[in-house]
N, C-alpha and C positions, 0 to 999 in steps of 0.2 A: 558484636554488641556495640551500639553507638557509644562513642566516648562521651562521658558526662562532663558538664562544665565543672570548673573548679568549685571547691566546696562553697566558698562565700566571697562575694566582692564587697560586702558591707564594711569590712575592715578598712577599706580604702576611703578616706574622707574626701572624696572628689569634690571639686567645685560644683556649685548648684546651677551655674549658668555659663555657657561658653558660646563663642562665635566660631563657626567652622567655615573656612574659606578655601575654595578650590573650584573644580568643575563638579557638575552633579548630573546624575541621570534625571531626565531621559536623554541627555547628551550621550552619544555613543563614542566613548574613548576610555582608555585605561584609567586616567586620573579621575574621570567622572564615576566610573565603577568603584574604584577604591574609596573615594571620598564618601560616596553613598553608603558603602558597606561599613566604613568606619563609624559613620553616624548611627547606623542601625545597631552596630555592636555596642556602642556607648550607651544607647537607649536601653538595650537589653540588660547591660551590666549595671547601669545606674538609672533606674526608672524615674527617680526624682530630678534628674538633671535636665535642665532646659537647654536645647541645642538649636541655635539660630544658624541656618545654612545660607551662605552667600556663594552664588554660582557665577563664574565668569561666563559672559555671553558675547559672542562676536556678531550675533544677529544674522548670521549667514544661513542658518538652517531653519529659521522660523520656529524654534523650540518654544513651547509653552510650558513653563515650570509649574508644578503643583503649588498649592497654597503652602506658605511657610518657607519657601525658598526665595530669597531676594536675589534678583539678577543684578550683576554689575556689568555695564557696557564695557567691553574689553578695551576699546580705544578711546574712551571718553574720560579724561583725567578728572573732570568734575565728579563723575560717578564714583570714583574711588574716594574722593573727599566726602561725598554724601554718605557712602557706606561707613566710613570711619565715624562720622557724626551719629549715624543710626546705632552703630555698635556701642559707642560711648554712652549714648543716652539710654540704651536698652538695659543697663545694669549688668552686662556681661562681666565676668571676672577674668576671663582670659580669651585669647585668640589662638585657634589651632589652624595653621596655614599649611596647605598642601602646595609645595612649590615645584613647578617645572617651568623653565624659561618661556616656553612657547605659549603658555595659556594666558599670559598677561600682556597688556599693551606696552608700547614704547620699546626703545632699544634694549634687547635682552630682557624684556618684560619689566622695565624699571618703574612702570606706573604703580606697581604694587607698593613701592616705597612711599608713594604719595598717600596711600592709606595708612600704612604702618606709622609713618611720621606724625599722623594726626590722632593718635590714640596713646593713652598712658598705660594701657593694659599690658600685662605680661603676655608673651607670645611663645607658643610651642611651634617650632618650625620643622616640618617633615620635608626632607630633600629627596626628590625622585631622581635627580641627576646631579652628580658632582664630578667635575672634570679637572684633571691635572693640567690640561692644556686649554683653559678657557680663553675666549676672546677678551680683548680689553673691556668691552661692555659687560660681558658675563662676569668677569672678575670684579668689576666695580659693583655690580648689583649683588653678587654673592657676598662681598665684604660688608656691604651695607646691611644685608639681611642677617648675617652672623652677628654683627655688632648689636643689632636690635633684638635678637632672640634671647629669651630667658632660658629655654631648653631647646635642644636640637635632637630630632629623631632621624636616624638613618636605618636602612633595612639591610645593610651589609657591613661587616667589619672593616672592609677596605675603604668604605666611605668615611668611617671614623678616622682611619689612618690619614687619609687625604686632608681632612679638616684640620687635623693636628699638625701635620708636616708642611702643608702648603698654605694654610690660612692662619696658623697660629692659634687655633681655638683651644681654650682650656678644656682638657679632656673630661673634667667633671660636669661640663654642660651637655655632653653627648651621650645619648643612649642608643644602643643597637637593638632594635625591635623588629623581628622578622615580619614580612608582609603577611597579613591575615589570610586565612583560608577557611572555607566552610567545614563543618564537622559531619562527615558521613562514614558509615561503616565500610570497610573494604569489601569489594565484590569481585568475584572472578569475571574477567572480561567475557568469557564465553556465555555467561548468563544474560548479558546485556546486548550482545551483538545482534540477536534476532530482532530486537526493537528497531534496528536501522537497516535490516536486510543484509547484514555483513557475515552471515554464517559462512564458514569455510574460508574466511580471510584472516590474515594476520595484519592488524591495523596499526599503522604508523600515523600519528596525529600531530598536527600543528594547528593552533587556533589563535585567534586575535585579529585585530584590524589589519588588513593587508596593506603593506607599505614596503618601499624598496629596501629599508634596512633590516627587514626580517630574514633575508637570505634564502628565500623559498627556492630560488633558481638553483642554488647549490644542492639542495636536497633532491630536486627533480633530476639533476645531473647524476645523482648517486643511484637513482631508481633502476636504470638498466641492469647494473650489476646485482642489485638486490633481487630483482625479479628473476634474473637468471638462476640465482641460488634458491630463491623461494618464490615460485610462480604465484603463490597465494597472497603475496604481499600487496597491500593497498595503502597508498599514501593519501590521507584525507587532509585537505587544507580548509579549515573551518573558519568562517568569518567574512564580514563585508569588507569592502575596501574602505580605507580611512576616508571620512567625509571631506577633509581638506584636500586629499589627493583627487577625489572624484570631481571637486569643484575646479581644480586646476588642469587635470589631464583626462577626466572621464575614467573609463575602465581599461585604459591602454596597458596598465601593468598586468592585470589579470589576464587579459587577452594575450599578451606576450608570453606569460608563463604557460598558458594552455597550449600555445603554439609550440613552445619549446618541448613540452611533454610529447606532443604529436610527432615532432621532428625526431625525437630520440626513441620513438617507438613504444612509449609507455603511456600513451594517452588514455588507455583503458585502466591503467594502474594508478593514475593520479586523478583524484576526484575533488572538485571545488564545490564547496557548499557556500554559496554567495548570499549570506544573510547574517544579520546580527541576532545572536541567540541570548536569551536571558539566562540567569545563573543556573537555575535548576536543570534546564535542558542541557546547558553546557556541561554540567557535572555528569549527566547521563552519558554524553559523548565521551568524556574523559574516562569514565569507568569501563566503557566498551573498548578502549584502546589497549593495545599490547605494549606499545612504546610511544613515548612522547618526545618530540624533537623541537629544540629551539636553535635553529641554525643562524642566529643573528650575526650581523657583520660589524656592529658598533662596539669597540672595546670599552668605550666610556660609559656604557649602559650599566648603571649601578644595580638596578632591580628589574625584575620581570614578574609581573603578576601572574602571567600564564605559567611560568615555571613553578611559582609557589603553589598554584592550584593543582598542578600535576603531582607535585610531591605530596600534597595533602590527600590526594586520592590514591596514593600508593603506586604511582607509575614509574617504571624504569625510564630514566631520562637520559637523552643525549643532548649535549649543549656545546656551543662554542665557548671560549674562555672569557666571557664577560664577567664582571666582578661577582655578582651574586651566584652565577653558576659555579665558579671556582670554589666558593665557600659552601654553598648548600649541597653540592655533589661530592664534597670531600668525604673521607672515611668510608669510601666504597658505597656511597648512596646513589651514584650515577656515573656517567662517562662523559668526559670532556674531550672534544676533538678541536683541531686547529680551525681558525677562521678560514672561510672560503675554500674548504678542502672536501670536495665531493667524494674523493677516493677514501678518505678517512671515515666519512659518514657511512659509506657503503660497507667498509670492512667491519666497523663496530656493530652496525645493525645486523649484518649477516651472522656475526658471532653470537649475538643475543638470541636471534630467532632460531639458531641452531642448538641452543643449550637451554632447555626449559628450567633446569635447576638454577642456572646463572640468572635467568630472567626473573624467576621467583624470588631469589635472594635480594636482587635490587628492589623489587616491589615491596618486600617485607621491611627492609631498612628504610625505604622512603616513607612508607606509611607511618612507621614508628616515629620518625623524626617530625613528620607533619603534625603530630598531636601537639607539638610545642608551638605550632603556628596558628592554631584555630583562633577565630575572632575573639572569643572570650579572653584568651590570653593576651591578645593585642590590647583589648579594652582595659584589662587590669594594668598592664604595663604603661599605657598612655595615661590612665588615671593617676598612677604614681608620679608620672612626669608633671601632670597638671598640679598635683598637690605641691610638688617642689617649686614649680614656677609661681603659683599663686600665693602660697602661704609663706614663701621666702621673700615675696615682693612687698616692699613698703606700702602701707595703706595710704593712698593719695588723699583720703578724706580726713586723716587725723590732724587735728589742730596742733600747730607747733609754734605759734607766735602770737603776739599781741596785735589786735586790730584797732588800737586807740588811734584817734585822729591826730595827724601830725601837725605841729606848729608850722605855719608858712615860713619858708626860708628861701629868699631870692638869690642865694649865693651862686648856685649853678647857672641861673638865668643871667646874672651879671657877668659871670665868667665867659659866657657865650657872646658878650656884647663888646662893642668898641665905640668910638666917638660917632660913628655913622648910625649904628643901630644894632640889632641882634642878628647874628648869623643864622641862616636857615638850618644847617645841618652840622652834626658833629661826627668826628671819627673817634669812637668811644666818648671820652669827655672833652676832646680837643676840638675847637671850632674848625670847620672845614671851609677855608676861604674860597675853594674852587666854586662853590655854589652861591656865594654872596649872600644877599639879603632879600626879603620880600615884605610886602605890605601886610600880609596875613599875620606873620609872626610879630612884627613891630606893633600892629594894632592890638594883638593879644597882650604883648608886654606892657603896653600903655594901660590896658585894663587892669593888669596885675599890680602896677604901681599904685593905683588908687584903691585896690582891694585889700592890700596888706595893711592892717590897722596899726601894727606895732613897729613900723619901719622908721628908722632914723630919718627925720624930716629933711636934713641936708642931702642925704643919699637919695631920698625920694625925689626931691626937686631936681637933682642932677639928671637922674635917669628918666624921669617923666619928660624932661625937656628934650633929652636925646631922642626918645621914641616919638614924641610929638613932632619934633623937627623932621623926622623921616616921613611921618604921615602927611605933614604939610608939603614937603618937597614932592611927595608922590602925587599930589593933586594936580591934574591937568585940566585947567578951566576951559581950554579949547575943545576938549572932548567931553567935558562933564563927567569924567571918570578919574579914578586913581590908577596910577601906574602900579605894577606889582613887583616885578623882579629887577634887582639892581646887581651888577657885578661887583667884585671886590674893588674894581677900579672906579667905583661910584658912577658908572655909566648905566643909564636905564636900558633894559633889554626890550622894551616895548613902550608904546605911547599910551596904551590903556591895558589894565589887567583884566582878569576874568570878572564876570559879574559877582561871583561869590566873594572874591577878594575885595571888591569895592563895597559890597554890603557889610563885610566885616569891619572895614575902616569906618564906615558911618556908625556902626554899632559902638566902636570904641569912642568915637566922638560924643555920642549920647551919654555913655557912662561917665566920661570925663566931665561933661557939663554938670552931671548930677553929684558926683562923688569926689572930685578933686579937691583936696584941702586948701589949695592955693587959688585965690581969685583970678590970677593971671592966666592959669591954665584953664579955668572954667570959661573965662572970657574968650580965650583963643578957640576953644572947642566949639563954643556957641557960634562964633563967626564962621568957622569952616563948615559946621553942620548946616547952617542956614544957606550957605553957598552951594552945598552938595545935594541937599534933600530934594530940590526940584528936579534936577537931571536924573537923580537916582529913581525917580518915580517911573522910569521906563524900563527898569530891569525885568526880565522874564523868568530867570532861574528861581525855582521855589526856595532854595536855601538862601539865595541872595535876598529874596523878599522877606524870609524869616529873619535874617540878620538885621535888615532895615527896621522891621517891626520891633525887634529887641532894643535897637538904638532909640527908636521913636518912643518906646515905652519908658526908657530911662529919662528922656527929655520931659515926657508928660508927668513923671513923678515930681519934677520941680516946677513945671509950667503946664498945668492941665489944659490951658487954652491955646497952646501952640498949634496954630492952624495947619501948618504944613505937616507937622507930626501926626495930627489927627487924621488929615486927609490921606496920607500915604499909608497909615496904619489900617484905616478902613478899606482902602483899595486893595491892599495886599492880603489882608485877612480874608476878605471875600474870595479872592482868587485861590488862596490855599484851601479854603473850605470847599470851593467848587471842585478842586482837584480830588479831594476825598470822595465827593459824591460821584465823580466820574470813574474813579479807579477801583473803588471797593467792591468786594464780592463777599458772599457769606463767610468765606474762610480768610479773607484778606482785608483787614481794616486799615488801609494805608492810603497815602496820597498819590502814590505812583505804583506801577506794576513791579518796580524793582526796589531793592534797598541799596543804599549807598553810604556815604559818610555823614557824620554829624546828624544822624537820623532824628534824635530826640529834639533838635532845635525846631522842627516843624510843629509838633504839638505844643512845645513851650511857647512858640510865637502866638498860637491861637489862644492859649491861656492868658498871656500877657495882654493881647488885644481885647479879649473878652472882658478882662478885669477893668481895663481903661474905658472901654466903649460901653460897658454895662450890658453886654450881650450874652445871654445864657446860651444861645445856640453855638457861639464860638467856644465857650467854656466846655460845653458838653462834648463837642468834637475833639477838643484838646485832651480832655480826660479819657475819652474813648480810645483815641489813637495812642496815647501814652500807655494806657493799660495793655493794649495790643502789642506794641513794640517791646514793652517790658517782658511780656510773656515769650516773645521770640528771642529775647536775650537772657533767658533763664535756663540753667542746666537742670537736669532732673533732681539734683540735690538742692536746688534753690540758689545756686551761686549765679553771679552776673557773668554773662558770656557775650561780649560785644559782637555785633555782626562782623563776620570776618571779611577781609577785603576780597577774598576769593568768591564772595557772594555777589559782588557788584555786577549789575547787568543781567542777573538771572530773574526773568519775569515770573512772578507768582510762584516762587519756589522758596522753601524754608531756607534760612541763612546757613552758611557753612561756618565752622568755628574759627578758622584762621585766615589770614593773620589778624590779630586783634590789636586795636589802636587805643592809646590813652584818651584821645579826643572823644571817643564814644562814651567812656565812663564819665568824663567831666560833663558832657552834654546831658547825660541821663541824670546826673546829680542836680544840675540847674533846672531841668524840666520837672523833676520830682518836687523840688522846692517851690517852683511856680504852681504846681498842682496843689501843694499844701496851702499856698496862699489863698486859693479859692475854694478848697475842699478840705476842711480840717480833719483828715482821716489819717490814722497812724500808718496805713499802708504806704503812703507817699514818703514818709520818713524812713520806713523800712527799705524802700526801693533806693533812696539816696544812700543809706548806709551800706546796702549790699553792693551798689556800684562802686562806692569808695573802697570797700574791702578788696575789690579786684586789684587795685594798686598795691595792696599790702600782701597779696599772696593767696587770697581766697578766689582761686580761678582754676581754669582747666588743668594747669600744670602745677598747681600748688607752689607757685614761684612768685616772689615779690618782684614788682617792677620798680617800686620806689627804692631809692638808696638814701635813707634818711640823713646820713652824714654828708652834708653839703647840699642837700636839697635836690639830688639827682633823680632822674626817671628814665628807664630804658624806653626805646622807641616803639616797642610793641612786643607782642607775644606770638611767636611762631611755633609750628609743631615741634621743633627741636629745642625750644626754650626761648628766653628773651633775646630780642635784637639788642645787643649791648651798646649800640650807639645811643647817644643822648642828644637829640636835636631840639631845636627851640620849641616846636609844637608840643612835644612830650613833656619837656621840663615845665612849660607854662601850664599845661593841662593839669599836672599834679598840684602845682602851687595854687591855681585857681580852685581846684577841687577842695584842697585843704582850707582855703579861705572860706569857701561856701559852707563846708561842714562845720567849721568852728563857729560861724555866725549862726547856723542852724542850731547847734548845741546850745549856744547862749540864749537864743530865743526860746528853745524848749525849757531851759532852766528858768527863764523869767516867767514863763507860763505856769510852770509847776510851783514856783514861789508864790505867785499871785493866787493860785488855786482856781483860776478860770482860764478858759481857752481864749488865747489871743486871736484876733482876726487880723492877720498880717496885711500890710498895705503895699510893700515892695521888697524885692530881693535884688541885690546888686548882681 
């Protein structure tokens, strides 16, 4: 009678949604078969569970996966990042990873770490190979996997021992769950043999994808002695050659084994069935066998699915002493013989075939043990692991902090500065003199000095003068450009900087003309702006053009008739608008085929230009593109997710989540306020607030980047956490964002107090 499933699985409160990563059928390999059967078992046990399958694909066999299976290109690192993003955004509660070194790309399959490092989800790790003598790369990858795992599943007790003794894993994290097997009633082999034309034969069977480590040659060498004692013996080798081996060597292995059988005079007693068989047919073959043999030669092999299936069908088994065989065949459930020992194989098989009672005893004990391994048992045990992993895992969505706007604090910015200007980079909070200074950061620092409203005026004057002096010294009138990089020795590293850095310098000059509290600084900025605006009309970089527009907009706030500012604004706004018309598609409402840095500055520039030039077409394009980029930078929960730097250069493809930079959050805040200036809709205020909360911890890792004590800000958000260095760009981005949000809050309060909606005219 068929063994019935366990009474009820409803008592296991399994997660409702998981991501399953491994190989998948129709690929023909053991991991693909196991992963597919695991998925089917979970679906049968937990019908309400959503299981998203992710299959590694090397592209070599032209496999077309059915709907619902997401292929990950094995050797494409970006594909792993894309999969991580998809998994995160899907709402999955956990990842179940099937791990075998060879199925993933990179040294020892280390590309899978690129995926795991980009998700917060708890992971259940199933290890198919665990070695005490791993290569350095294998050890490195294994340590990283184990550190990341919430729970670990091994299919043999020795695997658990290795993890504890060699890798120092906490034993409470490890569960030993046997390889799953189908549930079929036991059948006398004699009843099935006629289906295959095997009447009158004693069948010795090995099945699986043919490969050198299967030890088939040793079993063939045992056959002459077996046939001499039992002329009715027939050794059946069932299965296609491993596809990777076929690609590399063709069928040379199979041909060599067949030649060996002929040479030994047992060609008629060794039969190769060269094809891949599906599970139901495979079980028929197994039930027709008298003895099952796994003569493997790899001692490090932890588990064999073929051995598990044989035990599940109640087969007397002979195996070499790999880990699973020693465990599963203990207590007289089977026979273990030495590696590469044809004589021992022959002796033991002859003994079994000569004693029907002995053979039947092994079959009975194997079948009884196999009932503990059926797929419904595996599903129950894995369900319990998932419960432990998911419900013991902190909820990344739970609010744990205040999101109040910070008061601007220039302390960290000033600590990063000396009498020359602000240093580019920090080692943690200490200025890194090795990388010197740049015009980008000093221009930003100049804007910050005029943006902080409550700053001591003596301190403001001192540091405005320092940063202004750097900008002035950077101007190269012979080239009509600003220099960018300066070493700590105060020597310039080039005669002209990038177009983007030059555009940012001009932007800082425009803001200083408008907002500097001291007339001397305003006068200086106007003089240098007028000298630079003409030559800067030749820049072609879209972001440089956007920065120039923002600087020109600040000038026009104070002098609406400034002819050079009006001319360059019109010229560049038309060019940026034309980029949108050329690059956009129905799914891609953007100015370029790729996303890069400071993305929101492009729509912001169109909004500023549209407001000053009175052009609704520019405003419409600015609002449209800002809405689109805001959607691309939104998590499913509605949090802000800046375009990750790993996305740069990927044409017409959704952005990847890491690494995230403070610059993007600040740019989005400014663009949202520019949108609110021309379109009094609360959604723009919400966008600014959401982007600002990214600094405070409402982000993919639920981790603040702002360090309020001292005005610090980490350099970015990586998959492993914040980059704890604090460079100039990040420090200034937080402080300018805080300035912008405080001004916005005051304006909103003023509007609410008046009881009417303000029509803003400018935002610094």
